[in-house]
N, C-alpha and C positions, 0 to 999 in steps of 0.2 A: 519540366519535371518538378517544379515548385521549389527548387533549391534557392536558399538565401542565407541570411545571418544565422550562425549557430550550426550550420550543416558542414559536413566534411565530405569531400568528393575525392575518390581515389583516381589517380591518373596512371594507367598501365598501358603505355604507348611506346613504340620505338621512336628513336630520335628523328624529328622531322617537323614539317610545318604544322601537322595536326597537334603535336605535343605543345608547341608554342601557343596555338589557338586555344587549346584546352586550358592551359595555365591562365591565360588572360580571361577566358570565359568564366572560370571559377572565381577569380578575384573580382571581376565585374559583378558577378551575381551576389557577392557579399559573403560567400562561403569560403572555407579554407581547403586548399588542395593537399592531398597526401600522396607523395610519389610512391609508386609501386613499380620498381624496375623489373621489366619482363625477364631479365637474366637471373634474378634472384630465385632461390628454391621456392617451390610452391608452398611449403610449410611456413616459410617466413612471410610470404605474401598473405597467407591465410591469417596469421597472427596479427599483422598490421591491420587488415580489414576488420577483424573482430575488436581489437584493442581501440581503434580509432572510431568505431561505430559509424562506418561509412553509410551515408545516405544514398550514394550513387557511385558507380564505377564507370569511368570513361575508358574505352578500350577499342581495339579493332581486331580483325581476324588474325593478324600475325602475332598478336600479343594478348590473346584472350585468356589470361590466367584468372578465370573467375573463381572466387573463393569456393572451396568444396562444400561448405555448409550453406551456400546460397542457391543451390540448384533448384530448390523447390520454388523460389520466386526470383530467379536470376533475371528473367525478362523485365520485371518491374524495376529492378535495382541496377540494371546495366544499360548503358547507352553505347551501342556499337557505331563508331563513326563511319565505318565502311558502308553502313546502311542508310546514312543521311544523304538527302539530296540538297546540297548546300544552295543550289540555285533557287530553290523554292522557299528559302527562309528569309525573313526580313533582314535588311542590312543596316538599319538605323540604330542609333544609340538607345540603350535602355532608359526608360523614363525614371526620374528620381523617385525613390520609395523609402520613406523614413523607417519603415519596418524591416525592409530587406537589405538596404544598403549597409555595407560594412562601416563600423565605427573604428576609431583609432586603436582601441584596446582589443578589438576582435582579432582572432587568429587569421593570418593570411595563409599560412601553411603549417604542416606538422612534419617534422623531420625525426626519423628514428635513429637512435645511436646504434653502433655496430653490434652490441650485445655480447662483446668479448668477455665481459665480467659478469654476465648474467643475462636476463631477458632484455631485449632491446627496449629502450624507453622513448616514448614520443615526446618531443619538445615542441610546444606551440609558440610560434613566432608571430607577434601581433603586427598589424598594418603600420602602427606607429613606428616600430623598430625598422621595418622594411623601408618605409618612406625616408626615414632618417639616414639609413645606410646608403640608399641610392643617391640621395642628395649629397652626401659626403663624398661618395665615389665620383659623382659628376664633377665636383670641384677639385678633388685630388685623389688619384693621379690625373683625373680629368678626361672627359670624353665629349665630343660634339657631333653635329650632323654630318661632318665629312669623314668621320672615322668608320672603320670596318673591323668589327670584332668577331673573332672565331670562338664559338661556344663549344667547349670540349668536355665539360663536366657533366656527369650523370645528374639527372634531376633529383636523385636521392641524396645529393650533397648540397647544403644550402647556399653555397657560393653560386649555384646555378641561377638563382634569382637575379644576380648581378649580370650574368652573361646573357640572359634572355630579356629581362624587363628593362634594365638600364639603357642599352642602346636604343631600344624602341622609344623610350621615354624622352630621348633627346634628338630623335630623328636620325640616328646612326643606323648602320646596317649590321644585322646579326646573322652570321653564317653558322648554321647548326651542323657541326661536324659529326658524321656517323661514327658509331662506337669503334668499328673495325679500323677506321682511318686514324682516330685519336690514339689508338694503341700501337700504331706503326709509325716510328719516327720518320722514316723516309717518305711515306705517303703524306704524313701530316705536314712535313716541311714543304713538300711540293704543293700541297693545297694552299698553305699560307702564302707562298710566292705567287701562285696563279691567281688567287683571289685578292692579292695586294692587301693582306691583313696587316693592320698596324696596331691592334690592341689584342692582347692575349694574356690571360691569367691561367696558371697551371700549377700542379704540384711539383715538388722537386724531382719526382720520378719522371714526369713528362718532360721537364726541361732537360733532364739527362738523356732521354730518348732523342730529343732534337739535337742536343750537343753531339751525341754519338753519330747521328745521321750526317751532321755537318763535317765531322772529322773524317768520315768515310768518303766525303765528297760526292755523295749520292743525291 
């Protein structure tokens, strides 16, 4: 689709392998990804798409929240992953391209604030900052190829980049936890035990869910 440096690509996907592949694909293309959580109201997603001037939207049938003002040219601006035959696509690395490859100061992703005090504001996070953050996290608290990390955070919260990209960058395992499991302390605790997870970052609210599940002995 010609996506490269300076472009912004919306990712409106349910949590799963396709979401991880989409994040990596956008970063490798040199563009910046813009998370569009399928659970958000359509009006908010429409605002994000317009404000970020999306060049392309990656989605699938279960989360096809196409911006309402796109319908005239939605086919050209949307890539539905359900309709791709992955087996027919080349699997080799992208060749270096000085014009398209991202540079240190180029945006890696755009995160929107909650908008609780007005309109949501898009914050562009550059590749330089992301690389520095991941390298710092690799050293402390530390993560290596034998670790198993549970990714529980919505892509619309920027700590998600540490949950998805950090483990893969060091050869560790990333377990993408479905939304409904992440919101249920009992199911989440069971998953952490069954998958032998030893790395987890979460909000105070999620730690409280896990603590409550532990105290119930469930």
